[in-house]
N, CA, C and O atoms as a GROMACS GRO file, in nm:
protein
  472
    1MET      N    1   4.008  -1.084   5.308
    1MET     CA    2   3.892  -1.024   5.268
    1MET      C    3   3.878  -1.071   5.121
    1MET      O    4   3.976  -1.069   5.047
    2PRO      N    5   3.753  -1.116   5.077
    2PRO     CA    6   3.730  -1.163   4.931
    2PRO      C    7   3.743  -1.046   4.841
    2PRO      O    8   3.701  -0.934   4.872
    3ALA      N    9   3.804  -1.075   4.725
    3ALA     CA   10   3.822  -0.981   4.618
    3ALA      C   11   3.692  -0.957   4.555
    3ALA      O   12   3.626  -1.053   4.515
    4GLN      N   13   3.645  -0.818   4.542
    4GLN     CA   14   3.527  -0.796   4.471
    4GLN      C   15   3.568  -0.741   4.339
    4GLN      O   16   3.671  -0.678   4.318
    5PRO      N   17   3.466  -0.774   4.243
    5PRO     CA   18   3.504  -0.720   4.105
    5PRO      C   19   3.489  -0.574   4.098
    5PRO      O   20   3.409  -0.514   4.170
    6ALA      N   21   3.566  -0.515   4.012
    6ALA     CA   22   3.570  -0.372   4.003
    6ALA      C   23   3.424  -0.326   3.949
    6ALA      O   24   3.362  -0.389   3.863
    7PRO      N   25   3.380  -0.214   4.007
    7PRO     CA   26   3.252  -0.164   3.961
    7PRO      C   27   3.252  -0.148   3.814
    7PRO      O   28   3.347  -0.096   3.757
    8ARG      N   29   3.142  -0.193   3.746
    8ARG     CA   30   3.132  -0.185   3.601
    8ARG      C   31   3.082  -0.036   3.548
    8ARG      O   32   2.984   0.023   3.595
    9GLU      N   33   3.162   0.009   3.450
    9GLU     CA   34   3.117   0.134   3.395
    9GLU      C   35   2.996   0.105   3.299
    9GLU      O   36   2.984  -0.007   3.248
   10PRO      N   37   2.910   0.202   3.275
   10PRO     CA   38   2.802   0.184   3.180
   10PRO      C   39   2.866   0.130   3.041
   10PRO      O   40   2.969   0.178   2.994
   11GLU      N   41   2.794   0.028   2.982
   11GLU     CA   42   2.848  -0.016   2.856
   11GLU      C   43   2.814   0.083   2.748
   11GLU      O   44   2.704   0.138   2.738
   12GLU      N   45   2.920   0.103   2.664
   12GLU     CA   46   2.889   0.189   2.548
   12GLU      C   47   2.840   0.099   2.436
   12GLU      O   48   2.875  -0.018   2.420
   13GLU      N   49   2.754   0.169   2.359
   13GLU     CA   50   2.693   0.092   2.252
   13GLU      C   51   2.810   0.068   2.147
   13GLU      O   52   2.875   0.159   2.095
   14MET      N   53   2.826  -0.062   2.125
   14MET     CA   54   2.927  -0.101   2.026
   14MET      C   55   2.859  -0.185   1.924
   14MET      O   56   2.764  -0.258   1.953
   15GLU      N   57   2.906  -0.175   1.806
   15GLU     CA   58   2.858  -0.259   1.696
   15GLU      C   59   2.948  -0.375   1.696
   15GLU      O   60   3.071  -0.366   1.694
   16VAL      N   61   2.875  -0.495   1.700
   16VAL     CA   62   2.960  -0.614   1.692
   16VAL      C   63   2.972  -0.653   1.540
   16VAL      O   64   2.876  -0.657   1.464
   17GLU      N   65   3.097  -0.680   1.508
   17GLU     CA   66   3.124  -0.706   1.369
   17GLU      C   67   3.051  -0.838   1.330
   17GLU      O   68   3.054  -0.934   1.406
   18GLY      N   69   2.987  -0.841   1.213
   18GLY     CA   70   2.920  -0.958   1.159
   18GLY      C   71   2.777  -0.964   1.207
   18GLY      O   72   2.700  -1.047   1.160
   19GLU      N   73   2.738  -0.878   1.299
   19GLU     CA   74   2.595  -0.880   1.344
   19GLU      C   75   2.516  -0.780   1.256
   19GLU      O   76   2.561  -0.668   1.233
   20PRO      N   77   2.405  -0.819   1.210
   20PRO     CA   78   2.327  -0.727   1.121
   20PRO      C   79   2.259  -0.622   1.192
   20PRO      O   80   2.210  -0.639   1.304
   21GLU      N   81   2.255  -0.510   1.124
   21GLU     CA   82   2.186  -0.397   1.181
   21GLU      C   83   2.044  -0.415   1.191
   21GLU      O   84   1.986  -0.491   1.113
   22VAL      N   85   1.981  -0.350   1.284
   22VAL     CA   86   1.844  -0.361   1.301
   22VAL      C   87   1.776  -0.263   1.196
   22VAL      O   88   1.808  -0.144   1.200
   23PRO      N   89   1.691  -0.306   1.111
   23PRO     CA   90   1.633  -0.213   1.014
   23PRO      C   91   1.552  -0.108   1.072
   23PRO      O   92   1.474  -0.136   1.163
   24GLU      N   93   1.563   0.015   1.026
   24GLU     CA   94   1.486   0.127   1.080
   24GLU      C   95   1.347   0.122   1.027
   24GLU      O   96   1.321   0.063   0.922
   25ALA      N   97   1.257   0.184   1.100
   25ALA     CA   98   1.122   0.198   1.064
   25ALA      C   99   1.095   0.256   0.929
   25ALA      O  100   1.005   0.212   0.858
   26ASN      N  101   1.173   0.353   0.894
   26ASN     CA  102   1.144   0.428   0.770
   26ASN      C  103   1.212   0.350   0.645
   26ASN      O  104   1.200   0.398   0.532
   27GLY      N  105   1.275   0.244   0.665
   27GLY     CA  106   1.330   0.162   0.551
   27GLY      C  107   1.457   0.223   0.486
   27GLY      O  108   1.491   0.190   0.372
   28VAL      N  109   1.527   0.313   0.562
   28VAL     CA  110   1.652   0.362   0.520
   28VAL      C  111   1.753   0.260   0.496
   28VAL      O  112   1.815   0.248   0.391
   29LEU      N  113   1.767   0.181   0.607
   29LEU     CA  114   1.873   0.076   0.603
   29LEU      C  115   1.838  -0.028   0.499
   29LEU      O  116   1.930  -0.070   0.429
   30ASP      N  117   1.716  -0.074   0.482
   30ASP     CA  118   1.681  -0.178   0.376
   30ASP      C  119   1.727  -0.116   0.236
   30ASP      O  120   1.786  -0.184   0.153
   31GLU      N  121   1.698   0.011   0.218
   31GLU     CA  122   1.732   0.077   0.087
   31GLU      C  123   1.871   0.077   0.068
   31GLU      O  124   1.920   0.050  -0.042
   32GLU      N  125   1.948   0.110   0.178
   32GLU     CA  126   2.096   0.116   0.161
   32GLU      C  127   2.151  -0.025   0.129
   32GLU      O  128   2.244  -0.039   0.049
   33ARG      N  129   2.092  -0.132   0.193
   33ARG     CA  130   2.120  -0.259   0.160
   33ARG      C  131   2.104  -0.296   0.014
   33ARG      O  132   2.192  -0.349  -0.054
   34GLU      N  133   1.984  -0.262  -0.028
   34GLU     CA  134   1.950  -0.288  -0.177
   34GLU      C  135   2.037  -0.218  -0.265
   34GLU      O  136   2.081  -0.275  -0.365
   35ASN      N  137   2.068  -0.093  -0.237
   35ASN     CA  138   2.163  -0.015  -0.327
   35ASN      C  139   2.292  -0.077  -0.327
   35ASN      O  140   2.357  -0.086  -0.431
   36SER      N  141   2.338  -0.124  -0.206
   36SER     CA  142   2.469  -0.187  -0.197
   36SER      C  143   2.479  -0.316  -0.277
   36SER      O  144   2.583  -0.350  -0.334
   37TYR      N  145   2.360  -0.390  -0.278
   37TYR     CA  146   2.362  -0.513  -0.350
   37TYR      C  147   2.367  -0.477  -0.498
   37TYR      O  148   2.443  -0.540  -0.572
   38LEU      N  149   2.294  -0.384  -0.543
   38LEU     CA  150   2.285  -0.344  -0.682
   38LEU      C  151   2.424  -0.295  -0.720
   38LEU      O  152   2.469  -0.327  -0.830
   39SER      N  153   2.492  -0.223  -0.641
   39SER     CA  154   2.614  -0.161  -0.686
   39SER      C  155   2.722  -0.288  -0.699
   39SER      O  156   2.818  -0.283  -0.777
   40GLU      N  157   2.698  -0.388  -0.622
   40GLU     CA  158   2.786  -0.501  -0.634
   40GLU      C  159   2.765  -0.582  -0.768
   40GLU      O  160   2.855  -0.649  -0.818
   41MET      N  161   2.641  -0.571  -0.821
   41MET     CA  162   2.628  -0.637  -0.947
   41MET      C  163   2.697  -0.573  -1.051
   41MET      O  164   2.701  -0.450  -1.046
   42ASP      N  165   2.750  -0.628  -1.142
   42ASP     CA  166   2.824  -0.562  -1.252
   42ASP      C  167   2.720  -0.527  -1.367
   42ASP      O  168   2.607  -0.575  -1.367
   43ASP      N  169   2.763  -0.448  -1.454
   43ASP     CA  170   2.669  -0.402  -1.554
   43ASP      C  171   2.612  -0.526  -1.641
   43ASP      O  172   2.495  -0.534  -1.678
   44GLU      N  173   2.707  -0.615  -1.666
   44GLU     CA  174   2.658  -0.730  -1.749
   44GLU      C  175   2.544  -0.810  -1.688
   44GLU      O  176   2.450  -0.848  -1.756
   45ASP      N  177   2.556  -0.836  -1.546
   45ASP     CA  178   2.440  -0.900  -1.479
   45ASP      C  179   2.313  -0.824  -1.481
   45ASP      O  180   2.203  -0.878  -1.495
   46CYS      N  181   2.331  -0.687  -1.465
   46CYS     CA  182   2.202  -0.604  -1.487
   46CYS      C  183   2.144  -0.612  -1.619
   46CYS      O  184   2.023  -0.629  -1.634
   47GLU      N  185   2.229  -0.600  -1.720
   47GLU     CA  186   2.177  -0.608  -1.858
   47GLU      C  187   2.120  -0.749  -1.880
   47GLU      O  188   2.013  -0.758  -1.939
   48ARG      N  189   2.177  -0.851  -1.843
   48ARG     CA  190   2.130  -0.995  -1.863
   48ARG      C  191   1.991  -1.003  -1.796
   48ARG      O  192   1.894  -1.052  -1.856
   49ARG      N  193   1.983  -0.955  -1.674
   49ARG     CA  194   1.853  -0.966  -1.594
   49ARG      C  195   1.748  -0.877  -1.668
   49ARG      O  196   1.635  -0.920  -1.688
   50ARG      N  197   1.785  -0.758  -1.707
   50ARG     CA  198   1.686  -0.672  -1.780
   50ARG      C  199   1.635  -0.745  -1.909
   50ARG      O  200   1.515  -0.751  -1.935
   51LEU      N  201   1.725  -0.798  -1.983
   51LEU     CA  202   1.682  -0.878  -2.105
   51LEU      C  203   1.599  -0.994  -2.070
   51LEU      O  204   1.500  -1.020  -2.139
   52GLU      N  205   1.632  -1.066  -1.970
   52GLU     CA  206   1.541  -1.178  -1.919
   52GLU      C  207   1.396  -1.128  -1.883
   52GLU      O  208   1.295  -1.191  -1.913
   53CYS      N  209   1.396  -1.015  -1.817
   53CYS     CA  210   1.261  -0.973  -1.778
   53CYS      C  211   1.188  -0.916  -1.899
   53CYS      O  212   1.066  -0.932  -1.910
   54LEU      N  213   1.253  -0.855  -1.982
   54LEU     CA  214   1.187  -0.800  -2.114
   54LEU      C  215   1.131  -0.920  -2.193
   54LEU      O  216   1.017  -0.917  -2.238
   55HIS      N  217   1.212  -1.023  -2.209
   55HIS     CA  218   1.173  -1.154  -2.273
   55HIS      C  219   1.062  -1.214  -2.209
   55HIS      O  220   0.968  -1.253  -2.280
   56GLU      N  221   1.058  -1.227  -2.084
   56GLU     CA  222   0.939  -1.283  -2.013
   56GLU      C  223   0.814  -1.200  -2.033
   56GLU      O  224   0.704  -1.251  -2.054
   57MET      N  225   0.834  -1.065  -2.025
   57MET     CA  226   0.716  -0.975  -2.039
   57MET      C  227   0.665  -0.994  -2.181
   57MET      O  228   0.544  -0.996  -2.202
   58SER      N  229   0.753  -1.008  -2.278
   58SER     CA  230   0.705  -1.022  -2.412
   58SER      C  231   0.629  -1.147  -2.427
   58SER      O  232   0.525  -1.148  -2.494
   59ASP      N  233   0.674  -1.255  -2.369
   59ASP     CA  234   0.612  -1.389  -2.376
   59ASP      C  235   0.466  -1.380  -2.315
   59ASP      O  236   0.369  -1.434  -2.368
   60LEU      N  237   0.461  -1.306  -2.200
   60LEU     CA  238   0.327  -1.298  -2.124
   60LEU      C  239   0.226  -1.212  -2.223
   60LEU      O  240   0.109  -1.245  -2.238
   61GLU      N  241   0.280  -1.108  -2.284
   61GLU     CA  242   0.196  -1.029  -2.363
   61GLU      C  243   0.151  -1.103  -2.485
   61GLU      O  244   0.036  -1.086  -2.528
   62LYS      N  245   0.237  -1.184  -2.543
   62LYS     CA  246   0.197  -1.274  -2.652
   62LYS      C  247   0.082  -1.373  -2.611
   62LYS      O  248  -0.020  -1.384  -2.678
   63GLN      N  249   0.105  -1.442  -2.499
   63GLN     CA  250   0.006  -1.527  -2.452
   63GLN      C  251  -0.124  -1.461  -2.426
   63GLN      O  252  -0.231  -1.512  -2.461
   64PHE      N  253  -0.113  -1.337  -2.358
   64PHE     CA  254  -0.252  -1.266  -2.337
   64PHE      C  255  -0.318  -1.230  -2.462
   64PHE      O  256  -0.441  -1.241  -2.469
   65LEU      N  257  -0.245  -1.185  -2.572
   65LEU     CA  258  -0.306  -1.156  -2.698
   65LEU      C  259  -0.370  -1.279  -2.759
   65LEU      O  260  -0.481  -1.268  -2.811
   66GLU      N  261  -0.308  -1.396  -2.756
   66GLU     CA  262  -0.360  -1.522  -2.807
   66GLU      C  263  -0.490  -1.559  -2.733
   66GLU      O  264  -0.587  -1.603  -2.794
   67LEU      N  265  -0.490  -1.540  -2.597
   67LEU     CA  266  -0.607  -1.583  -2.523
   67LEU      C  267  -0.723  -1.479  -2.555
   67LEU      O  268  -0.839  -1.517  -2.567
   68LYS      N  269  -0.688  -1.355  -2.567
   68LYS     CA  270  -0.789  -1.252  -2.596
   68LYS      C  271  -0.848  -1.280  -2.725
   68LYS      O  272  -0.970  -1.276  -2.736
   69ASP      N  273  -0.763  -1.314  -2.837
   69ASP     CA  274  -0.820  -1.337  -2.966
   69ASP      C  275  -0.908  -1.469  -2.969
   69ASP      O  276  -1.009  -1.476  -3.039
   70LYS      N  277  -0.864  -1.570  -2.892
   70LYS     CA  278  -0.933  -1.694  -2.884
   70LYS      C  279  -1.073  -1.664  -2.815
   70LYS      O  280  -1.175  -1.713  -2.864
   71LEU      N  281  -1.079  -1.586  -2.709
   71LEU     CA  282  -1.205  -1.558  -2.639
   71LEU      C  283  -1.295  -1.484  -2.736
   71LEU      O  284  -1.414  -1.513  -2.743
   72PHE      N  285  -1.238  -1.383  -2.813
   72PHE     CA  286  -1.319  -1.311  -2.910
   72PHE      C  287  -1.384  -1.399  -2.998
   72PHE      O  288  -1.506  -1.392  -3.014
   73ARG      N  289  -1.303  -1.492  -3.063
   73ARG     CA  290  -1.354  -1.574  -3.169
   73ARG      C  291  -1.469  -1.670  -3.120
   73ARG      O  292  -1.565  -1.696  -3.191
   74GLU      N  293  -1.453  -1.720  -2.993
   74GLU     CA  294  -1.549  -1.808  -2.934
   74GLU      C  295  -1.667  -1.722  -2.906
   74GLU      O  296  -1.775  -1.768  -2.944
   75ARG      N  297  -1.668  -1.615  -2.852
   75ARG     CA  298  -1.787  -1.534  -2.827
   75ARG      C  299  -1.854  -1.493  -2.950
   75ARG      O  300  -1.977  -1.498  -2.951
   76LEU      N  301  -1.786  -1.451  -3.060
   76LEU     CA  302  -1.841  -1.424  -3.180
   76LEU      C  303  -1.919  -1.538  -3.242
   76LEU      O  304  -2.027  -1.519  -3.297
   77SER      N  305  -1.864  -1.651  -3.233
   77SER     CA  306  -1.919  -1.782  -3.270
   77SER      C  307  -2.063  -1.800  -3.205
   77SER      O  308  -2.165  -1.826  -3.270
   78GLN      N  309  -2.057  -1.783  -3.063
   78GLN     CA  310  -2.173  -1.795  -2.988
   78GLN      C  311  -2.292  -1.706  -3.030
   78GLN      O  312  -2.408  -1.750  -3.034
   79VAL      N  313  -2.258  -1.581  -3.059
   79VAL     CA  314  -2.352  -1.466  -3.096
   79VAL      C  315  -2.404  -1.512  -3.242
   79VAL      O  316  -2.523  -1.503  -3.270
   80LYS      N  317  -2.314  -1.559  -3.328
   80LYS     CA  318  -2.367  -1.587  -3.461
   80LYS      C  319  -2.472  -1.703  -3.454
   80LYS      O  320  -2.577  -1.701  -3.518
   81MET      N  321  -2.432  -1.810  -3.366
   81MET     CA  322  -2.524  -1.920  -3.359
   81MET      C  323  -2.659  -1.880  -3.295
   81MET      O  324  -2.766  -1.928  -3.333
   82LYS      N  325  -2.649  -1.787  -3.193
   82LYS     CA  326  -2.778  -1.736  -3.138
   82LYS      C  327  -2.861  -1.656  -3.246
   82LYS      O  328  -2.982  -1.673  -3.260
   83LEU      N  329  -2.792  -1.575  -3.315
   83LEU     CA  330  -2.855  -1.498  -3.426
   83LEU      C  331  -2.926  -1.589  -3.530
   83LEU      O  332  -3.032  -1.556  -3.584
   84ASP      N  333  -2.863  -1.703  -3.555
   84ASP     CA  334  -2.914  -1.802  -3.647
   84ASP      C  335  -3.038  -1.864  -3.595
   84ASP      O  336  -3.131  -1.892  -3.672
   85GLU      N  337  -3.043  -1.888  -3.470
   85GLU     CA  338  -3.150  -1.948  -3.392
   85GLU      C  339  -3.275  -1.856  -3.399
   85GLU      O  340  -3.388  -1.897  -3.427
   86VAL      N  341  -3.245  -1.733  -3.371
   86VAL     CA  342  -3.340  -1.625  -3.370
   86VAL      C  343  -3.406  -1.606  -3.502
   86VAL      O  344  -3.528  -1.596  -3.514
   87ILE      N  345  -3.316  -1.602  -3.607
   87ILE     CA  346  -3.374  -1.584  -3.744
   87ILE      C  347  -3.457  -1.700  -3.793
   87ILE      O  348  -3.553  -1.685  -3.869
   88ALA      N  349  -3.412  -1.825  -3.744
   88ALA     CA  350  -3.492  -1.943  -3.778
   88ALA      C  351  -3.610  -1.970  -3.693
   88ALA      O  352  -3.686  -2.064  -3.720
   89GLY      N  353  -3.631  -1.885  -3.583
   89GLY     CA  354  -3.742  -1.893  -3.493
   89GLY      C  355  -3.734  -2.014  -3.404
   89GLY      O  356  -3.835  -2.071  -3.364
   90ARG      N  357  -3.609  -2.052  -3.374
   90ARG     CA  358  -3.576  -2.169  -3.284
   90ARG      C  359  -3.538  -2.123  -3.144
   90ARG      O  360  -3.529  -2.205  -3.052
   91ALA      N  361  -3.514  -1.997  -3.126
   91ALA     CA  362  -3.453  -1.952  -2.994
   91ALA      C  363  -3.562  -1.942  -2.893
   91ALA      O  364  -3.642  -1.848  -2.904
   92ALA      N  365  -3.576  -2.029  -2.794
   92ALA     CA  366  -3.683  -2.031  -2.704
   92ALA      C  367  -3.698  -1.909  -2.628
   92ALA      O  368  -3.809  -1.860  -2.607
   93GLU      N  369  -3.578  -1.852  -2.581
   93GLU     CA  370  -3.589  -1.729  -2.513
   93GLU      C  371  -3.643  -1.592  -2.574
   93GLU      O  372  -3.669  -1.490  -2.511
   94TYR      N  373  -3.653  -1.615  -2.712
   94TYR     CA  374  -3.707  -1.512  -2.788
   94TYR      C  375  -3.859  -1.525  -2.834
   94TYR      O  376  -3.936  -1.431  -2.854
   95LYS      N  377  -3.887  -1.664  -2.846
   95LYS     CA  378  -4.014  -1.711  -2.889
   95LYS      C  379  -4.126  -1.648  -2.811
   95LYS      O  380  -4.211  -1.580  -2.869
   96GLU      N  381  -4.128  -1.670  -2.678
   96GLU     CA  382  -4.224  -1.624  -2.599
   96GLU      C  383  -4.252  -1.481  -2.600
   96GLU      O  384  -4.367  -1.441  -2.620
   97PRO      N  385  -4.140  -1.389  -2.577
   97PRO     CA  386  -4.162  -1.242  -2.593
   97PRO      C  387  -4.217  -1.205  -2.727
   97PRO      O  388  -4.300  -1.116  -2.741
   98LEU      N  389  -4.170  -1.273  -2.820
   98LEU     CA  390  -4.224  -1.236  -2.966
   98LEU      C  391  -4.375  -1.275  -2.978
   98LEU      O  392  -4.452  -1.202  -3.040
   99ALA      N  393  -4.415  -1.388  -2.919
   99ALA     CA  394  -4.558  -1.425  -2.917
   99ALA      C  395  -4.646  -1.320  -2.849
   99ALA      O  396  -4.751  -1.278  -2.898
  100VAL      N  397  -4.593  -1.278  -2.730
  100VAL     CA  398  -4.650  -1.160  -2.649
  100VAL      C  399  -4.666  -1.034  -2.726
  100VAL      O  400  -4.767  -0.963  -2.720
  101LEU      N  401  -4.550  -1.007  -2.806
  101LEU     CA  402  -4.552  -0.879  -2.887
  101LEU      C  403  -4.659  -0.888  -2.996
  101LEU      O  404  -4.733  -0.794  -3.024
  102HIS      N  405  -4.663  -1.008  -3.055
  102HIS     CA  406  -4.767  -1.021  -3.171
  102HIS      C  407  -4.903  -1.013  -3.114
  102HIS      O  408  -4.990  -0.947  -3.172
  103LYS      N  409  -4.929  -1.080  -2.999
  103LYS     CA  410  -5.060  -1.067  -2.932
  103LYS      C  411  -5.100  -0.925  -2.910
  103LYS      O  412  -5.213  -0.886  -2.939
  104ASN      N  413  -4.999  -0.841  -2.855
  104ASN     CA  414  -5.034  -0.707  -2.823
  104ASN      C  415  -5.054  -0.621  -2.949
  104ASN      O  416  -5.121  -0.518  -2.945
  105MET      N  417  -4.999  -0.662  -3.054
  105MET     CA  418  -5.009  -0.586  -3.184
  105MET      C  419  -5.157  -0.601  -3.242
  105MET      O  420  -5.212  -0.510  -3.303
  106GLN      N  421  -5.211  -0.713  -3.219
  106GLN     CA  422  -5.350  -0.735  -3.262
  106GLN      C  423  -5.454  -0.664  -3.186
  106GLN      O  424  -5.483  -0.701  -3.072
  107LEU      N  425  -5.516  -0.558  -3.245
  107LEU     CA  426  -5.615  -0.486  -3.175
  107LEU      C  427  -5.750  -0.532  -3.211
  107LEU      O  428  -5.768  -0.560  -3.330
  108PRO      N  429  -5.845  -0.544  -3.131
  108PRO     CA  430  -5.987  -0.576  -3.161
  108PRO      C  431  -6.042  -0.464  -3.244
  108PRO      O  432  -6.010  -0.345  -3.234
  109CYS      N  433  -6.130  -0.518  -3.331
  109CYS     CA  434  -6.208  -0.422  -3.412
  109CYS      C  435  -6.305  -0.349  -3.332
  109CYS      O  436  -6.365  -0.414  -3.246
  110GLY      N  437  -6.332  -0.222  -3.346
  110GLY     CA  438  -6.421  -0.153  -3.262
  110GLY      C  439  -6.375  -0.002  -3.270
  110GLY      O  440  -6.277   0.031  -3.337
  111SER      N  441  -6.444   0.079  -3.203
  111SER     CA  442  -6.424   0.219  -3.204
  111SER      C  443  -6.362   0.263  -3.078
  111SER      O  444  -6.402   0.215  -2.972
  112THR      N  445  -6.273   0.347  -3.080
  112THR     CA  446  -6.217   0.412  -2.961
  112THR      C  447  -6.224   0.557  -2.983
  112THR      O  448  -6.156   0.613  -3.069
  113ARG      N  449  -6.305   0.619  -2.906
  113ARG     CA  450  -6.315   0.765  -2.903
  113ARG      C  451  -6.367   0.812  -3.039
  113ARG      O  452  -6.332   0.920  -3.087
  114GLY      N  453  -6.449   0.732  -3.097
  114GLY     CA  454  -6.516   0.773  -3.236
  114GLY      C  455  -6.427   0.736  -3.341
  114GLY      O  456  -6.458   0.773  -3.454
  115VAL      N  457  -6.322   0.670  -3.326
  115VAL     CA  458  -6.246   0.625  -3.446
  115VAL      C  459  -6.255   0.478  -3.466
  115VAL      O  460  -6.250   0.400  -3.371
  116THR      N  461  -6.268   0.442  -3.585
  116THR     CA  462  -6.283   0.294  -3.607
  116THR      C  463  -6.148   0.237  -3.640
  116THR      O  464  -6.076   0.292  -3.723
  117LEU      N  465  -6.112   0.128  -3.578
  117LEU     CA  466  -5.972   0.079  -3.592
  117LEU      C  467  -5.961  -0.041  -3.703
  117LEU      O  468  -5.851  -0.085  -3.734
  118CYS      N  469  -6.076  -0.089  -3.759
  118CYS     CA  470  -6.061  -0.197  -3.861
  118CYS      C  471  -6.066  -0.139  -3.990
  118CYS      O  472  -6.056  -0.211  -4.090
   0.00000   0.00000   0.00000
């Protein structure tokens, strides 16, 4: 008679060494891994990384302020140039509305409701 294998018992859940855990939906395992990684870093590495980040942030803030100042100066220059054009009467976009305004200001001589306007 052929030998039959012994009936298998239900396999118990076993964690295989070296096999990564499946992350849970709530992120608990990911957080534990991150905390484990951070605890492995020594204080000097943390301080060095913190200083690098602060230095980079400082550089970015300096660049931002320089660009902001440059943009302000350019815009101020444009406004001054436009104001000079308006004062000199060369600004085309203001000439036509000004002409319409002057035309509307001139009232014909005559009487309105018994009042003479000239």
